[in-house]
N, CA, C and O atoms as a GROMACS GRO file, in nm:
protein
  260
    1UNK      N    1  -4.739   0.130   1.632
    1UNK     CA    2  -4.724  -0.003   1.579
    1UNK      C    3  -4.740  -0.003   1.427
    1UNK      O    4  -4.677  -0.083   1.358
    2UNK      N    5  -4.821   0.086   1.376
    2UNK     CA    6  -4.844   0.092   1.232
    2UNK      C    7  -4.714   0.117   1.155
    2UNK      O    8  -4.690   0.056   1.050
    3UNK      N    9  -4.629   0.206   1.208
    3UNK     CA   10  -4.503   0.234   1.139
    3UNK      C   11  -4.412   0.111   1.135
    3UNK      O   12  -4.339   0.091   1.038
    4UNK      N   13  -4.416   0.028   1.240
    4UNK     CA   14  -4.336  -0.094   1.240
    4UNK      C   15  -4.388  -0.194   1.138
    4UNK      O   16  -4.310  -0.260   1.070
    5UNK      N   17  -4.520  -0.205   1.127
    5UNK     CA   18  -4.578  -0.295   1.027
    5UNK      C   19  -4.546  -0.247   0.886
    5UNK      O   20  -4.514  -0.328   0.799
    6UNK      N   21  -4.555  -0.116   0.864
    6UNK     CA   22  -4.521  -0.060   0.733
    6UNK      C   23  -4.374  -0.085   0.699
    6UNK      O   24  -4.342  -0.115   0.585
    7UNK      N   25  -4.286  -0.073   0.799
    7UNK     CA   26  -4.144  -0.097   0.777
    7UNK      C   27  -4.122  -0.241   0.730
    7UNK      O   28  -4.047  -0.265   0.635
    8UNK      N   29  -4.187  -0.335   0.796
    8UNK     CA   30  -4.174  -0.475   0.758
    8UNK      C   31  -4.228  -0.498   0.617
    8UNK      O   32  -4.164  -0.564   0.536
    9UNK      N   33  -4.344  -0.445   0.589
    9UNK     CA   34  -4.406  -0.465   0.457
    9UNK      C   35  -4.323  -0.401   0.346
    9UNK      O   36  -4.311  -0.457   0.238
   10UNK      N   37  -4.266  -0.284   0.372
   10UNK     CA   38  -4.182  -0.217   0.273
   10UNK      C   39  -4.054  -0.297   0.243
   10UNK      O   40  -3.995  -0.281   0.136
   11UNK      N   41  -4.014  -0.382   0.336
   11UNK     CA   42  -3.897  -0.467   0.314
   11UNK      C   43  -3.935  -0.600   0.248
   11UNK      O   44  -3.850  -0.686   0.227
   12UNK      N   45  -4.064  -0.615   0.216
   12UNK     CA   46  -4.109  -0.739   0.155
   12UNK      C   47  -4.132  -0.851   0.254
   12UNK      O   48  -4.135  -0.968   0.217
   13UNK      N   49  -4.149  -0.816   0.381
   13UNK     CA   50  -4.172  -0.915   0.486
   13UNK      C   51  -4.320  -0.922   0.520
   13UNK      O   52  -4.394  -0.825   0.504
   14UNK      N   53  -4.364  -1.036   0.568
   14UNK     CA   54  -4.499  -1.053   0.617
   14UNK      C   55  -4.498  -1.063   0.768
   14UNK      O   56  -4.402  -1.116   0.826
   15UNK      N   57  -4.600  -1.013   0.832
   15UNK     CA   58  -4.612  -1.021   0.978
   15UNK      C   59  -4.744  -1.088   1.011
   15UNK      O   60  -4.849  -1.046   0.962
   16UNK      N   61  -4.739  -1.190   1.095
   16UNK     CA   62  -4.862  -1.256   1.136
   16UNK      C   63  -4.865  -1.271   1.287
   16UNK      O   64  -4.761  -1.278   1.353
   17UNK      N   65  -4.985  -1.275   1.340
   17UNK     CA   66  -5.008  -1.291   1.483
   17UNK      C   67  -5.099  -1.412   1.501
   17UNK      O   68  -5.194  -1.429   1.425
   18UNK      N   69  -5.070  -1.494   1.600
   18UNK     CA   70  -5.156  -1.608   1.631
   18UNK      C   71  -5.153  -1.630   1.781
   18UNK      O   72  -5.068  -1.574   1.852
   19UNK      N   73  -5.245  -1.712   1.829
   19UNK     CA   74  -5.247  -1.748   1.971
   19UNK      C   75  -5.221  -1.898   1.980
   19UNK      O   76  -5.294  -1.979   1.922
   20UNK      N   77  -5.117  -1.933   2.053
   20UNK     CA   78  -5.080  -2.073   2.070
   20UNK      C   79  -5.057  -2.100   2.218
   20UNK      O   80  -4.974  -2.036   2.281
   21UNK      N   81  -5.130  -2.193   2.271
   21UNK     CA   82  -5.116  -2.225   2.414
   21UNK      C   83  -5.151  -2.109   2.503
   21UNK      O   84  -5.098  -2.098   2.614
   22UNK      N   85  -5.237  -2.020   2.458
   22UNK     CA   86  -5.278  -1.905   2.537
   22UNK      C   87  -5.185  -1.785   2.525
   22UNK      O   88  -5.211  -1.682   2.588
   23UNK      N   89  -5.078  -1.795   2.447
   23UNK     CA   90  -4.984  -1.686   2.430
   23UNK      C   91  -4.986  -1.635   2.286
   23UNK      O   92  -5.000  -1.713   2.192
   24UNK      N   93  -4.974  -1.506   2.271
   24UNK     CA   94  -4.968  -1.446   2.138
   24UNK      C   95  -4.830  -1.470   2.079
   24UNK      O   96  -4.728  -1.450   2.146
   25UNK      N   97  -4.826  -1.512   1.953
   25UNK     CA   98  -4.701  -1.537   1.882
   25UNK      C   99  -4.694  -1.444   1.762
   25UNK      O  100  -4.789  -1.433   1.685
   26UNK      N  101  -4.580  -1.376   1.746
   26UNK     CA  102  -4.555  -1.291   1.629
   26UNK      C  103  -4.458  -1.367   1.539
   26UNK      O  104  -4.356  -1.417   1.585
   27UNK      N  105  -4.492  -1.374   1.410
   27UNK     CA  106  -4.401  -1.435   1.313
   27UNK      C  107  -4.376  -1.335   1.201
   27UNK      O  108  -4.469  -1.270   1.153
   28UNK      N  109  -4.251  -1.324   1.161
   28UNK     CA  110  -4.214  -1.244   1.045
   28UNK      C  111  -4.164  -1.340   0.939
   28UNK      O  112  -4.076  -1.422   0.963
   29UNK      N  113  -4.224  -1.329   0.821
   29UNK     CA  114  -4.190  -1.421   0.713
   29UNK      C  115  -4.134  -1.346   0.593
   29UNK      O  116  -4.164  -1.229   0.570
   30UNK      N  117  -4.054  -1.418   0.517
   30UNK     CA  118  -4.006  -1.370   0.388
   30UNK      C  119  -4.039  -1.482   0.291
   30UNK      O  120  -3.975  -1.586   0.290
   31UNK      N  121  -4.140  -1.458   0.209
   31UNK     CA  122  -4.194  -1.567   0.127
   31UNK      C  123  -4.262  -1.666   0.220
   31UNK      O  124  -4.345  -1.628   0.302
   32UNK      N  125  -4.227  -1.794   0.207
   32UNK     CA  126  -4.286  -1.897   0.292
   32UNK      C  127  -4.200  -1.926   0.415
   32UNK      O  128  -4.239  -2.006   0.500
   33UNK      N  129  -4.083  -1.862   0.424
   33UNK     CA  130  -3.989  -1.891   0.533
   33UNK      C  131  -4.011  -1.797   0.652
   33UNK      O  132  -4.020  -1.676   0.636
   34UNK      N  133  -4.019  -1.855   0.772
   34UNK     CA  134  -4.025  -1.775   0.895
   34UNK      C  135  -3.883  -1.731   0.926
   34UNK      O  136  -3.795  -1.814   0.951
   35UNK      N  137  -3.860  -1.599   0.924
   35UNK     CA  138  -3.726  -1.546   0.949
   35UNK      C  139  -3.707  -1.498   1.092
   35UNK      O  140  -3.594  -1.480   1.137
   36UNK      N  141  -3.818  -1.477   1.165
   36UNK     CA  142  -3.810  -1.436   1.305
   36UNK      C  143  -3.945  -1.462   1.371
   36UNK      O  144  -4.049  -1.452   1.307
   37UNK      N  145  -3.941  -1.496   1.498
   37UNK     CA  146  -4.066  -1.514   1.572
   37UNK      C  147  -4.039  -1.498   1.721
   37UNK      O  148  -3.926  -1.513   1.768
   38UNK      N  149  -4.146  -1.469   1.794
   38UNK     CA  150  -4.135  -1.463   1.939
   38UNK      C  151  -4.274  -1.480   1.999
   38UNK      O  152  -4.376  -1.454   1.934
   39UNK      N  153  -4.276  -1.522   2.124
   39UNK     CA  154  -4.400  -1.540   2.198
   39UNK      C  155  -4.408  -1.430   2.303
   39UNK      O  156  -4.309  -1.398   2.369
   40UNK      N  157  -4.526  -1.372   2.318
   40UNK     CA  158  -4.544  -1.264   2.415
   40UNK      C  159  -4.596  -1.319   2.546
   40UNK      O  160  -4.682  -1.407   2.548
   41UNK      N  161  -4.545  -1.266   2.654
   41UNK     CA  162  -4.597  -1.301   2.785
   41UNK      C  163  -4.722  -1.219   2.814
   41UNK      O  164  -4.776  -1.154   2.724
   42UNK      N  165  -4.766  -1.221   2.934
   42UNK     CA  166  -4.883  -1.143   2.971
   42UNK      C  167  -4.845  -0.996   2.986
   42UNK      O  168  -4.728  -0.960   2.973
   43UNK      N  169  -4.943  -0.914   3.012
   43UNK     CA  170  -4.917  -0.772   3.028
   43UNK      C  171  -4.994  -0.692   2.925
   43UNK      O  172  -5.090  -0.741   2.865
   44UNK      N  173  -4.951  -0.571   2.905
   44UNK     CA  174  -5.016  -0.482   2.810
   44UNK      C  175  -4.987  -0.531   2.668
   44UNK      O  176  -4.874  -0.521   2.620
   45UNK      N  177  -5.090  -0.584   2.601
   45UNK     CA  178  -5.072  -0.646   2.470
   45UNK      C  179  -5.009  -0.551   2.370
   45UNK      O  180  -4.911  -0.587   2.304
   46UNK      N  181  -5.062  -0.430   2.358
   46UNK     CA  182  -5.012  -0.336   2.258
   46UNK      C  183  -4.865  -0.302   2.281
   46UNK      O  184  -4.785  -0.304   2.187
   47UNK      N  185  -4.829  -0.271   2.404
   47UNK     CA  186  -4.690  -0.237   2.434
   47UNK      C  187  -4.599  -0.357   2.410
   47UNK      O  188  -4.488  -0.342   2.359
   48UNK      N  189  -4.644  -0.476   2.448
   48UNK     CA  190  -4.565  -0.596   2.427
   48UNK      C  191  -4.543  -0.622   2.280
   48UNK      O  192  -4.432  -0.658   2.238
   49UNK      N  193  -4.647  -0.605   2.199
   49UNK     CA  194  -4.637  -0.627   2.055
   49UNK      C  195  -4.540  -0.526   1.994
   49UNK      O  196  -4.451  -0.564   1.918
   50UNK      N  197  -4.555  -0.400   2.028
   50UNK     CA  198  -4.467  -0.296   1.972
   50UNK      C  199  -4.321  -0.322   2.008
   50UNK      O  200  -4.233  -0.315   1.922
   51UNK      N  201  -4.295  -0.352   2.135
   51UNK     CA  202  -4.157  -0.377   2.179
   51UNK      C  203  -4.100  -0.500   2.110
   51UNK      O  204  -3.986  -0.498   2.063
   52UNK      N  205  -4.178  -0.607   2.104
   52UNK     CA  206  -4.129  -0.731   2.044
   52UNK      C  207  -4.110  -0.718   1.894
   52UNK      O  208  -4.010  -0.766   1.839
   53UNK      N  209  -4.203  -0.652   1.827
   53UNK     CA  210  -4.192  -0.634   1.682
   53UNK      C  211  -4.072  -0.547   1.648
   53UNK      O  212  -3.998  -0.577   1.554
   54UNK      N  213  -4.052  -0.441   1.724
   54UNK     CA  214  -3.937  -0.354   1.700
   54UNK      C  215  -3.806  -0.432   1.722
   54UNK      O  216  -3.713  -0.417   1.644
   55UNK      N  217  -3.800  -0.513   1.824
   55UNK     CA  218  -3.681  -0.593   1.852
   55UNK      C  219  -3.654  -0.692   1.739
   55UNK      O  220  -3.540  -0.709   1.697
   56UNK      N  221  -3.759  -0.759   1.690
   56UNK     CA  222  -3.743  -0.854   1.580
   56UNK      C  223  -3.693  -0.785   1.454
   56UNK      O  224  -3.604  -0.836   1.386
   57UNK      N  225  -3.750  -0.669   1.422
   57UNK     CA  226  -3.709  -0.596   1.302
   57UNK      C  227  -3.565  -0.547   1.312
   57UNK      O  228  -3.491  -0.552   1.214
   58UNK      N  229  -3.524  -0.500   1.429
   58UNK     CA  230  -3.385  -0.457   1.448
   58UNK      C  231  -3.289  -0.573   1.431
   58UNK      O  232  -3.182  -0.559   1.371
   59UNK      N  233  -3.328  -0.689   1.483
   59UNK     CA  234  -3.246  -0.807   1.469
   59UNK      C  235  -3.232  -0.847   1.322
   59UNK      O  236  -3.123  -0.884   1.278
   60UNK      N  237  -3.341  -0.839   1.248
   60UNK     CA  238  -3.336  -0.871   1.104
   60UNK      C  239  -3.252  -0.770   1.029
   60UNK      O  240  -3.181  -0.807   0.935
   61UNK      N  241  -3.259  -0.643   1.067
   61UNK     CA  242  -3.174  -0.541   1.005
   61UNK      C  243  -3.026  -0.575   1.023
   61UNK      O  244  -2.947  -0.564   0.930
   62UNK      N  245  -2.991  -0.617   1.144
   62UNK     CA  246  -2.852  -0.654   1.173
   62UNK      C  247  -2.807  -0.774   1.089
   62UNK      O  248  -2.691  -0.785   1.051
   63UNK      N  249  -2.902  -0.864   1.062
   63UNK     CA  250  -2.872  -0.984   0.982
   63UNK      C  251  -2.877  -0.957   0.833
   63UNK      O  252  -2.841  -1.043   0.753
   64UNK      N  253  -2.922  -0.838   0.796
   64UNK     CA  254  -2.930  -0.802   0.654
   64UNK      C  255  -3.048  -0.859   0.581
   64UNK      O  256  -3.046  -0.870   0.458
   65UNK      N  257  -3.154  -0.896   0.655
   65UNK     CA  258  -3.276  -0.950   0.592
   65UNK      C  259  -3.368  -0.836   0.556
   65UNK      O  260  -3.477  -0.859   0.503
   0.00000   0.00000   0.00000
């Protein structure tokens, strides 16, 4: 997971985690703008975070962010 966080930070993106309604939410920001986010379901937290973060970063790469 550290390499994914470093990838985001090297691109000038911020990554935040919060809990809303009992679910973990990942947000990727560029400045003050949220450019990607997702909510994690139950299960293995670490694996879910890594899979979701990787998916969000790939999607942003495709969009050129």
